PLY file of the C-alpha trace (Angstrom):
ply
format ascii 1.0
element vertex 334
property float x
property float y
property float z
element edge 333
property int vertex1
property int vertex2
end_header
-303.03 -55.34 100.65
-304.10 -51.90 101.79
-307.37 -50.90 100.18
-306.74 -47.19 100.64
-303.32 -47.08 99.00
-303.47 -50.33 96.93
-300.12 -51.33 98.37
-299.38 -55.03 98.68
-297.15 -56.14 101.56
-295.45 -59.52 101.43
-294.54 -61.03 104.80
-294.15 -64.44 106.42
-296.76 -63.72 109.16
-300.09 -62.98 107.47
-303.24 -61.82 109.22
-306.58 -62.23 107.41
-309.30 -59.75 108.33
-312.27 -61.85 107.40
-314.77 -59.72 109.19
-314.15 -56.74 106.96
-314.97 -55.91 103.32
-314.79 -58.75 100.77
-314.62 -61.48 103.42
-317.38 -60.57 105.84
-320.16 -62.55 104.12
-318.19 -65.75 103.43
-318.79 -68.75 105.66
-315.82 -70.98 106.28
-315.67 -74.56 107.42
-312.81 -76.51 108.83
-311.41 -78.67 106.01
-308.22 -79.58 107.78
-307.41 -83.28 108.17
-304.36 -85.05 109.51
-301.95 -86.45 106.94
-301.47 -90.24 106.97
-298.23 -91.44 108.39
-296.27 -94.13 106.55
-293.39 -96.04 108.00
-290.14 -96.63 106.13
-290.91 -100.37 105.66
-294.32 -99.64 104.17
-292.79 -97.00 101.95
-290.20 -99.49 100.57
-292.94 -102.07 99.92
-295.02 -99.53 98.00
-292.01 -98.62 95.85
-291.34 -102.29 95.02
-294.98 -102.86 94.06
-294.95 -99.80 91.84
-291.79 -100.99 90.05
-293.36 -104.42 89.43
-296.51 -102.88 88.01
-294.61 -100.67 85.58
-293.34 -102.91 82.77
-291.28 -101.59 79.82
-293.42 -101.26 76.70
-291.99 -102.19 73.34
-291.91 -99.49 70.72
-294.24 -100.81 68.04
-294.15 -97.62 65.94
-292.71 -98.44 62.51
-290.16 -96.08 60.98
-291.62 -94.04 58.13
-289.58 -92.73 55.21
-289.98 -89.04 54.52
-292.23 -88.21 51.56
-290.62 -84.82 50.98
-289.45 -84.28 47.41
-285.68 -83.84 47.17
-283.80 -82.14 44.39
-280.13 -82.20 43.37
-278.16 -78.96 43.56
-277.96 -77.00 40.34
-274.22 -77.63 39.99
-274.86 -81.42 40.14
-277.53 -81.42 37.43
-275.22 -82.90 34.79
-273.47 -85.34 37.15
-275.18 -88.75 37.42
-274.41 -91.13 40.26
-272.44 -94.33 39.72
-275.53 -96.54 40.14
-277.30 -94.70 37.33
-274.25 -94.53 35.07
-273.59 -98.27 35.19
-276.96 -98.99 33.60
-276.07 -97.11 30.40
-273.68 -98.34 27.72
-272.36 -94.83 26.98
-271.19 -94.30 30.56
-269.67 -97.78 30.77
-267.66 -97.10 27.62
-266.51 -93.76 29.04
-265.38 -95.48 32.25
-263.49 -98.11 30.25
-261.72 -95.42 28.22
-260.67 -93.66 31.42
-259.26 -96.86 32.94
-257.40 -97.69 29.71
-255.89 -94.19 29.58
-254.76 -94.37 33.21
-253.12 -97.74 32.68
-251.49 -96.61 29.44
-250.01 -93.53 31.10
-248.91 -95.62 34.11
-250.74 -93.31 36.47
-250.40 -95.66 39.44
-248.11 -98.41 40.64
-249.32 -101.28 42.80
-247.47 -101.52 46.11
-247.92 -102.67 49.70
-249.59 -100.21 52.07
-246.97 -98.84 54.49
-247.54 -99.44 58.15
-249.45 -96.68 59.90
-250.81 -95.20 56.66
-254.46 -94.93 55.66
-255.86 -95.90 52.29
-257.39 -93.20 50.10
-260.49 -94.17 48.21
-261.57 -92.96 44.79
-264.80 -92.05 43.08
-266.16 -91.52 39.58
-267.07 -88.07 38.32
-269.35 -87.94 35.29
-270.01 -85.00 32.99
-272.12 -84.72 29.85
-270.40 -82.57 27.21
-272.93 -80.80 25.02
-272.63 -79.24 21.58
-273.64 -75.60 20.94
-277.05 -76.77 19.70
-277.72 -78.66 22.95
-277.16 -82.21 21.68
-274.78 -84.60 23.40
-271.22 -84.49 22.07
-269.64 -87.08 24.36
-269.84 -88.65 27.80
-266.91 -87.83 30.06
-265.92 -90.00 33.04
-263.00 -89.30 35.36
-261.64 -91.37 38.23
-260.43 -89.08 41.01
-258.93 -89.73 44.44
-260.73 -88.70 47.63
-258.01 -86.42 48.84
-260.45 -84.59 51.10
-260.37 -87.58 53.47
-256.75 -86.89 54.38
-255.80 -85.05 57.55
-252.99 -82.51 57.40
-250.14 -83.46 59.70
-251.17 -87.13 59.85
-251.51 -88.25 56.22
-249.44 -85.54 54.55
-247.28 -82.54 55.36
-246.78 -80.71 52.03
-249.06 -80.02 49.07
-248.05 -80.02 45.43
-250.34 -78.86 42.63
-249.72 -80.29 39.16
-251.47 -77.31 37.54
-249.23 -74.34 36.83
-249.99 -70.93 35.43
-248.31 -70.05 32.14
-246.94 -66.86 33.67
-245.07 -68.99 36.20
-243.43 -71.00 33.43
-242.34 -67.86 31.59
-241.06 -66.33 34.83
-238.89 -69.36 35.58
-237.55 -69.37 32.05
-236.83 -65.64 32.26
-235.09 -66.05 35.60
-232.84 -68.68 34.05
-232.19 -67.33 30.60
-234.46 -64.72 29.11
-234.83 -62.01 26.55
-237.68 -61.01 24.25
-237.50 -60.57 20.51
-239.55 -57.93 18.63
-242.55 -59.21 16.71
-244.40 -58.20 13.53
-248.06 -57.46 12.96
-249.69 -60.60 11.57
-252.48 -58.72 9.76
-252.83 -55.20 8.39
-253.97 -52.55 10.92
-257.63 -51.60 10.89
-258.88 -55.07 10.02
-262.35 -55.60 11.50
-265.24 -57.96 10.98
-268.74 -56.78 10.00
-271.39 -56.51 12.65
-273.87 -58.46 10.57
-273.43 -62.20 10.42
-272.01 -63.41 7.14
-272.41 -66.75 5.47
-272.29 -69.47 8.17
-269.39 -71.87 8.03
-270.47 -75.44 7.31
-267.78 -77.16 9.38
-267.76 -75.08 12.54
-265.95 -77.75 14.55
-262.87 -77.44 12.31
-262.78 -73.68 13.00
-263.01 -74.28 16.76
-260.12 -76.75 16.70
-257.96 -74.34 14.71
-258.65 -71.42 17.08
-257.85 -73.62 20.08
-254.45 -74.45 18.61
-253.76 -70.79 17.82
-254.58 -69.76 21.38
-252.23 -72.42 22.70
-249.51 -71.26 20.33
-249.98 -67.73 21.68
-248.19 -68.77 24.88
-244.88 -68.39 23.06
-245.99 -66.26 20.09
-247.30 -62.95 21.48
-247.46 -61.54 17.96
-250.56 -63.62 17.19
-252.14 -63.58 20.66
-254.38 -60.56 20.11
-255.67 -61.69 16.76
-256.27 -65.27 17.96
-258.24 -63.85 20.87
-260.34 -61.78 18.47
-261.12 -64.83 16.34
-262.05 -66.86 19.43
-265.09 -64.60 19.95
-266.79 -66.21 16.97
-266.36 -69.90 17.81
-270.06 -70.20 18.64
-271.28 -69.27 15.13
-268.29 -68.78 12.82
-268.68 -67.41 9.31
-266.59 -67.85 6.19
-264.95 -64.44 6.78
-263.62 -65.69 10.11
-262.27 -68.85 8.49
-260.47 -66.88 5.79
-258.89 -64.63 8.45
-257.71 -67.69 10.38
-256.16 -69.15 7.22
-254.41 -65.81 6.60
-252.93 -66.08 10.08
-251.73 -69.61 9.32
-249.95 -68.30 6.22
-248.29 -65.63 8.39
-247.02 -68.28 10.80
-245.73 -70.40 7.93
-243.82 -67.44 6.51
-242.31 -66.52 9.91
-241.49 -69.81 11.62
-238.51 -68.42 13.57
-240.34 -65.61 15.36
-240.94 -66.18 19.05
-239.41 -65.65 22.47
-235.70 -66.02 23.05
-234.29 -66.30 26.57
-230.75 -65.11 27.20
-228.50 -65.65 30.18
-227.42 -61.97 30.24
-230.49 -60.53 31.88
-231.44 -58.50 34.95
-234.18 -59.85 37.23
-236.20 -56.64 37.56
-239.84 -56.16 36.56
-241.01 -53.60 34.00
-244.64 -53.24 32.93
-246.43 -51.44 30.10
-250.18 -50.98 29.83
-252.54 -49.50 27.28
-256.24 -49.41 26.47
-258.20 -49.12 23.24
-261.39 -47.22 24.07
-264.66 -48.64 22.66
-262.78 -50.81 20.19
-265.56 -53.41 19.95
-268.27 -52.15 17.62
-270.69 -54.81 18.80
-270.58 -54.13 22.55
-268.75 -50.75 22.70
-266.40 -52.21 25.32
-262.75 -51.24 25.52
-259.73 -53.53 25.26
-257.14 -53.90 28.02
-253.57 -54.56 27.01
-250.42 -54.96 29.07
-247.02 -56.59 28.91
-244.73 -57.36 31.84
-241.00 -57.87 31.40
-238.46 -59.50 33.65
-235.34 -57.72 32.60
-235.58 -57.70 28.81
-237.90 -60.69 28.40
-241.71 -60.67 28.40
-243.18 -63.07 30.92
-246.82 -62.00 31.00
-249.04 -60.24 28.49
-252.74 -59.88 27.88
-255.06 -58.34 25.35
-258.63 -58.79 26.54
-261.97 -57.04 26.26
-262.98 -55.24 29.45
-265.98 -56.59 31.37
-267.87 -53.27 31.50
-268.34 -50.30 29.19
-266.06 -47.35 29.97
-267.60 -43.90 29.60
-264.33 -42.26 28.64
-260.87 -43.15 27.42
-259.45 -42.15 30.82
-261.70 -44.70 32.55
-260.56 -47.38 30.12
-256.92 -46.50 30.80
-257.44 -46.72 34.57
-259.05 -50.15 34.21
-256.09 -51.31 32.15
-253.60 -50.01 34.72
-255.54 -51.71 37.54
-255.35 -55.05 35.73
-251.62 -54.53 35.15
-250.95 -53.75 38.83
-252.87 -56.87 39.90
-250.72 -59.01 37.60
-247.51 -57.42 38.89
-248.52 -58.09 42.49
-249.26 -61.70 41.64
-245.90 -62.15 39.88
-244.06 -60.74 42.90
0 1
1 2
2 3
3 4
4 5
5 6
6 7
7 8
8 9
9 10
10 11
11 12
12 13
13 14
14 15
15 16
16 17
17 18
18 19
19 20
20 21
21 22
22 23
23 24
24 25
25 26
26 27
27 28
28 29
29 30
30 31
31 32
32 33
33 34
34 35
35 36
36 37
37 38
38 39
39 40
40 41
41 42
42 43
43 44
44 45
45 46
46 47
47 48
48 49
49 50
50 51
51 52
52 53
53 54
54 55
55 56
56 57
57 58
58 59
59 60
60 61
61 62
62 63
63 64
64 65
65 66
66 67
67 68
68 69
69 70
70 71
71 72
72 73
73 74
74 75
75 76
76 77
77 78
78 79
79 80
80 81
81 82
82 83
83 84
84 85
85 86
86 87
87 88
88 89
89 90
90 91
91 92
92 93
93 94
94 95
95 96
96 97
97 98
98 99
99 100
100 101
101 102
102 103
103 104
104 105
105 106
106 107
107 108
108 109
109 110
110 111
111 112
112 113
113 114
114 115
115 116
116 117
117 118
118 119
119 120
120 121
121 122
122 123
123 124
124 125
125 126
126 127
127 128
128 129
129 130
130 131
131 132
132 133
133 134
134 135
135 136
136 137
137 138
138 139
139 140
140 141
141 142
142 143
143 144
144 145
145 146
146 147
147 148
148 149
149 150
150 151
151 152
152 153
153 154
154 155
155 156
156 157
157 158
158 159
159 160
160 161
161 162
162 163
163 164
164 165
165 166
166 167
167 168
168 169
169 170
170 171
171 172
172 173
173 174
174 175
175 176
176 177
177 178
178 179
179 180
180 181
181 182
182 183
183 184
184 185
185 186
186 187
187 188
188 189
189 190
190 191
191 192
192 193
193 194
194 195
195 196
196 197
197 198
198 199
199 200
200 201
201 202
202 203
203 204
204 205
205 206
206 207
207 208
208 209
209 210
210 211
211 212
212 213
213 214
214 215
215 216
216 217
217 218
218 219
219 220
220 221
221 222
222 223
223 224
224 225
225 226
226 227
227 228
228 229
229 230
230 231
231 232
232 233
233 234
234 235
235 236
236 237
237 238
238 239
239 240
240 241
241 242
242 243
243 244
244 245
245 246
246 247
247 248
248 249
249 250
250 251
251 252
252 253
253 254
254 255
255 256
256 257
257 258
258 259
259 260
260 261
261 262
262 263
263 264
264 265
265 266
266 267
267 268
268 269
269 270
270 271
271 272
272 273
273 274
274 275
275 276
276 277
277 278
278 279
279 280
280 281
281 282
282 283
283 284
284 285
285 286
286 287
287 288
288 289
289 290
290 291
291 292
292 293
293 294
294 295
295 296
296 297
297 298
298 299
299 300
300 301
301 302
302 303
303 304
304 305
305 306
306 307
307 308
308 309
309 310
310 311
311 312
312 313
313 314
314 315
315 316
316 317
317 318
318 319
319 320
320 321
321 322
322 323
323 324
324 325
325 326
326 327
327 328
328 329
329 330
330 331
331 332
332 333
């Protein structure tokens, strides 16, 4: 290091100027001593002695279980485990009902496992069905297969889903034989329900079952689909006015039993779509209603009349939302 320029030089040959500044007043003594020499035989003996002295120590530390509090995920809150479910009579009865239903429907058939194939296990899935007031309605148990343990290419090659969309069914029917028939209005135009709650219906469960059947019937009766959807908004707390309207709809169906969809063989397989929107039709939420109908040739295969998820500020915005929903459905059908 140069004291004038504060530059440090690194070199293999170093010269110490001990008679100058910083080192002139320090007295040094000779601390050098020769290193002991050890032969190879002595070195081997020392290694053997060291290995004999070092003995393996047994791990006496006991394993300790973590004291951290664990919680189930939110989506598993209503799903008990099999060990907990077997201790309750309600869950055991639900499991027995599931087994009886599977055997009655002949869900499985006992056979010998083919050579080179792996077994697929099963597990129980439990769900507590609650009523609108929060009380327990029933205990639901389902036995499902562990399909997630299969490896594609080894255990299976193709997938087949037993769940089908209703639009797919109508499309297949239309492709085979299809044509739509005009429908009538089930109730007079301008019918609306009051914003204020009327007299509560005593047997609300009967109203819910009736609306569920009407919605299912709407798959092939588009003339009642809109009105059934309107009545389904009051299944939580139905009033007598809603029940009377549902009964009126039943009378309409009884007087027009032959109305529905007719599929003809003379049909072109081209898609035609119509869309519309009713701006701020809901007086309770001020949300608009989206409506569209898609035809394959002359037969309707998909239709919807549903309240939009957000409030539209203008009728043009409501129309654009309706057209966007229609285009999405057309793309899916194609």
